[in-house]
C-alpha positions in Angstrom: 77.5 87.6 87.1 79.8 88.8 90.4 78.8 92.3 91.6 82.3 94.3 92.2 82.1 97.6 93.4 84.9 100.3 94.2 85.4 98.9 97.9 85.1 100.6 101.2 88.2 101.0 102.9 88.7 102.7 106.3 88.8 106.6 105.8 90.3 108.5 108.4 90.2 112.3 109.0 93.2 114.0 110.2 94.7 112.9 113.4 98.3 113.9 114.4 100.3 110.9 115.1 102.4 110.4 118.5 106.0 109.1 117.8 106.6 110.8 114.2 109.5 113.0 114.2 108.9 116.7 113.1 110.2 115.9 109.5 108.6 117.7 106.8 108.7 114.9 104.4 106.7 111.9 104.0 108.2 109.2 106.1 107.1 106.5 107.7 108.2 104.5 110.8 110.2 102.0 109.2 112.4 105.1 107.8 111.2 105.1 104.6 110.8 108.4 102.4 108.2 108.8 100.0 109.5 110.8 96.7 107.1 109.4 94.0 103.6 110.5 93.8 100.8 108.3 91.9 97.5 110.3 91.3 94.7 108.4 89.9 92.4 110.7 88.3 89.5 108.4 87.6 87.9 104.6 87.8 86.4 104.7 84.4 88.7 102.7 81.5 88.3 102.0 78.1 89.5 98.0 78.9 88.2 95.3 81.1 91.6 93.5 81.8 90.7 90.6 83.4 93.1 91.4 85.9 92.1 94.8 87.3 88.5 95.5 86.3 85.5 93.6 86.3 83.6 92.7 83.1 80.9 95.2 83.8 83.2 97.8 84.8 83.4 99.6 88.1 81.0 101.5 89.6 80.9 105.4 88.6 82.4 107.7 91.2 79.9 110.4 91.4 80.9 113.6 89.8 80.8 115.2 93.5 83.1 113.2 95.1 85.3 113.2 92.5 88.6 115.4 92.3 88.5 118.7 90.3 91.4 119.6 88.1 92.2 122.6 90.4 92.4 120.6 93.3 94.2 117.7 92.0 96.7 120.6 90.6 96.6 122.2 94.3 97.5 118.7 96.0 100.2 117.9 93.8 101.9 121.5 94.4 101.5 120.9 98.3 103.2 117.4 97.9 105.9 118.8 95.8 106.6 122.5 97.9 105.5 121.2 101.3 106.5 117.1 101.2 109.6 116.5 99.0 107.7 114.7 96.1 110.4 114.9 93.3 108.1 112.9 90.8 104.5 112.5 89.8 102.6 110.0 87.3 99.1 110.4 86.7 96.7 107.2 86.4 93.4 105.7 86.4 91.1 103.8 85.4 92.5 105.2 82.4 93.6 108.8 82.8 92.7 109.7 78.9 88.8 109.0 79.8 89.1 112.7 81.5 88.7 115.2 78.9 90.5 117.7 81.1 93.5 116.0 81.2 95.5 118.3 79.7 94.5 121.2 82.3 95.5 119.1 85.1 98.8 118.6 83.1 99.3 122.2 82.2 98.5 123.4 86.0 101.2 121.2 87.5 103.7 122.0 85.0 102.9 126.0 85.3 103.7 125.7 88.8 106.7 123.1 88.5 108.3 123.3 85.4 111.1 121.1 86.0 109.1 118.5 87.7 109.1 114.9 86.1 105.6 113.9 84.9 104.5 110.7 83.7 101.2 109.0 82.8 100.1 105.4 83.3 98.1 104.4 79.8 96.2 101.7 77.6 96.9 104.5 75.0 93.6 104.2 73.7 93.0 107.8 72.0 96.4 108.9 72.7 97.4 109.1 69.0 94.9 112.0 69.1 96.0 113.4 71.9 99.6 112.9 72.4 100.5 116.4 70.5 98.4 118.2 73.2 99.3 116.3 76.3 103.1 117.1 75.2 102.1 121.0 74.8 100.6 120.8 78.0 103.9 119.6 79.9 104.0 115.5 79.9 106.9 114.2 79.8 106.7 110.5 79.7 104.2 107.5 79.3 104.0 104.0 80.7 101.8 102.2 78.2 100.3 98.5 79.5 99.9 96.1 76.8 100.2 92.6 77.9 100.4 91.0 73.9 100.3 91.7 70.2 98.2 88.8 69.6 95.1 90.0 68.6 93.2 86.9 70.0 95.1 87.2 73.4 94.2 90.4 73.7 90.9 90.2 73.3 90.3 87.7 75.5 92.5 89.6 78.1 90.9 92.7 78.0 87.5 91.9 77.0 87.5 94.6 73.9 89.2 94.6 70.6 91.1 97.6 70.5 94.8 96.0 69.8 95.2 98.3 66.7 94.0 101.4 68.8 96.7 100.8 71.5 99.6 99.9 69.0 98.6 103.4 67.3 99.4 105.0 70.7 102.3 103.5 71.1 103.6 104.9 67.8 102.3 108.3 68.5 103.7 108.6 71.8 107.4 108.0 70.1 106.3 110.7 67.3 105.7 113.4 69.7 109.2 112.9 71.8 107.7 111.3 74.8 110.9 109.6 76.6 111.0 107.2 77.4 108.3 105.3 76.1 107.6 102.3 78.4 105.6 99.0 77.7 104.0 97.2 80.9 102.8 94.0 80.6 101.6 91.7 83.2 102.0 88.1 82.7 99.6 85.2 83.2 98.9 81.7 81.6 97.5 83.1 78.4 100.1 85.7 77.4 103.2 83.8 78.6 103.4 81.9 75.2 103.4 85.2 73.1 106.1 86.9 75.1 108.9 86.6 73.1 106.8 88.0 70.2 105.8 91.2 72.4 109.8 91.5 73.3 110.6 91.4 69.8 108.0 93.7 68.7 109.2 96.4 71.4 113.0 95.6 70.2 111.5 96.5 66.8 109.7 99.7 67.8 112.3 101.1 70.4 110.5 100.9 73.4 111.1 99.8 76.9 109.4 96.3 78.0 109.0 95.4 81.5 107.1 92.6 82.6 105.1 92.5 85.5 104.1 89.7 88.2 100.2 89.8 88.2 99.2 90.7 92.1 96.3 89.8 94.0 94.4 92.9 92.8 92.1 91.8 90.2 88.2 92.5 90.9 86.9 89.2 90.0 89.4 87.9 92.8 90.2 85.2 90.8 94.2 85.6 91.6 96.0 82.4 93.0 99.8 82.1 93.7 100.3 78.6 93.0 99.2 79.0 89.1 100.8 82.8 88.7 103.0 82.8 86.3 106.7 84.4 88.1 109.5 86.1 86.6 111.8 83.1 86.5 109.0 81.4 84.5 109.1 84.7 82.0 112.9 84.4 81.6 113.4 80.7 81.0 110.6 81.4 77.8 112.6 84.6 76.9 116.2 83.0 77.5 114.8 80.0 74.3 115.3 83.1 72.4 117.2 85.9 73.5 120.7 86.1 75.6 119.8 88.0 78.5 122.3 89.3 80.9 121.7 90.5 84.6 122.1 94.5 84.4 120.1 95.3 88.1 118.5 98.1 89.6 119.2 101.7 88.4 117.8 102.7 91.7 117.3 100.5 94.3 113.3 102.3 95.0 112.7 101.1 91.3 110.6 98.0 90.8 112.3 96.8 87.9 115.4 94.5 87.7 116.6 95.2 84.2 118.2 92.6 81.8 120.4 93.3 78.8 119.0 91.3 75.4 121.5 90.1 73.1 124.5 91.9 74.9 122.3 95.5 74.8 122.3 98.3 74.4 118.3 97.3 74.7 117.2 96.0 77.8 114.0 94.5 79.2 112.8 94.8 82.5 111.0 92.1 85.4 108.7 93.5 88.4 108.4 90.7 90.7 106.2 92.1 92.8 105.3 89.1 94.2 108.1 86.6 94.1 111.2 89.3 94.6 109.5 92.0 96.6 110.8 95.6 96.8 108.5 96.9 99.5 111.8 98.1 102.1 112.9 100.5 99.3 109.3 101.7 98.4 109.1 105.5 97.6 105.6 105.6 96.6 102.5 107.7 97.9 99.2 107.7 96.3 96.0 110.0 96.0 92.9 108.1 95.0 90.6 109.8 92.4 88.3 110.7 95.5 91.0 112.5 97.4 92.1 110.0 100.0 95.9 109.3 100.8 96.6 105.5 100.4 100.3 105.0 101.9 100.3 101.2 100.1 98.6 99.0 97.3 97.7 96.4 99.9 96.6 98.9 103.1 92.8 99.3 103.5 93.2 102.3 105.5 92.5 105.6 103.5 93.1 109.2 104.9 90.2 111.9 103.1 92.0 115.0 102.2 89.0 116.4 99.7 87.0 117.1 103.0 89.3 118.9 105.0 90.5 120.9 101.4 86.8 121.8 100.5 86.3 122.8 103.9 88.9 125.2 103.9 92.4 123.6 105.3 95.4 125.5 104.5 98.1 124.1 102.8 100.0 123.3 106.0 96.9 121.4 107.2 96.7 119.4 104.5 100.5 118.6 104.2 100.7 117.6 107.8 97.4 115.3 107.4 99.3 113.6 104.4 102.4 113.3 106.5 100.5 111.3 109.2 99.1 109.1 107.0 102.5 108.1 105.8 103.8 107.3 109.0 101.2 104.6 109.3 102.5 103.1 105.9 103.1 99.1 106.4 106.0 97.5 106.1 105.0 94.9 102.8 102.2 93.3 101.1 102.4 90.1 102.9 101.4 88.1 100.1 101.9 84.6 100.7 101.9 84.8 104.7 99.4 82.8 106.6 96.1 85.5 107.0 96.6 87.8 103.8 94.1 89.0 102.1 93.6 91.2 99.1 92.5 94.8 99.9 89.1 95.8 99.2 89.7 97.8 96.1 90.8 96.3 92.9 93.6 97.8 90.9 90.8 99.8 88.9 89.8 101.6 91.9 93.4 102.4 93.2 95.2 103.4 90.4 98.8 101.8 89.1 
C-alpha cells in the first residue's frame, strides 16, 4: 500500500507584492477578480473515492492546526467585507463530518444575511441534518454521486453507502435547498452508467453535472490518455437523449449546459481538462489549516492562521489574502511539457 500524506506545499507568510495596484478586491496579475470563496473545513471523509482519497484516508490534521468555527466565520467575514467575496461554499474532505457545521453556517449567516452559502457534500448523514442546516442559513448543496449502480459505487468509493447518499439527496429537496446539484466524476467504470444516472436525476428533479477527472487523485493513477472526456460522455448520452447546447449562464461558471430532450431540464458538462476555463476563474480557496490557495494546482499557500492567532487585524489579514491572490497562476497547464500534479490531492485541498 502506498503511503499518502496531506502534502507539504510551500507556505508563505505575509509579504507585500510589488506591482500590485491599490485595489481592495482579490485581483491577480492577469486581471481576474475572485468573487467565489471555497472553504475547506476538514480533511476527513466518510468515503474513499479513488479520484480523491487514498484507501486508508488522509493523515488527520492535528486539532490545534484546524481552523475553529469562530476563526472560519471571521475569515469569511473579512472576505466579504474587505475583499469583495459574493458567495461562499463549504467543502472538505466531507463537511458533514464536522459537528459544528451548523454553528459555522449560522455564524456566517448572522453577519451576512443575504450572502449565498452553499456546501459540497457526499450527502451521507444529510438526511439527519438537512433541517438543522436549512435553519442555520444554508442555501444550496452540491452532492457528489458518480453512479446509481450499487456495485460500481462500492468499487469507486470503497464503501457500500449508496442508499445513504440517495436519502441525503431526497432530504435536501424536502428541506428546500435550491437548486440541488449532483456532481459526477467520469471514469471508465462510471461512463457506462451515465445514461441511467441522468435519467434518475431527471426523475428526481435535481440538476446533474458531469465532471472530467483531473490529476488530483491521491494514488497518482490519473493518465490523460485513458481519461474520459466530456466528448466521450456526450457521445454516450446522445444514444438515449437529445442534447441541445445551452452554453454557460455565467462566463466564470465551469459548467457548459445542455438542454435535455428540448428542455426545460438540463445537464452540465465541466470539461476541466479538455476545455479549460482558467481564463475566467473567479475562485479563491481557504484550506482547513487556514492557508490561502489561489489555485487548485498551485503548491504555494499563504498562512493566515498564524497571523490570525498572533493578533493580526482584519485589514492585515485581508492584505495578506490580496497578496496571495496576486500570485495566482494563469492556468493548470495539464498536458503541457513539464506538468506535474500538485502535492496535495483533492481531498486535502477541498473541492
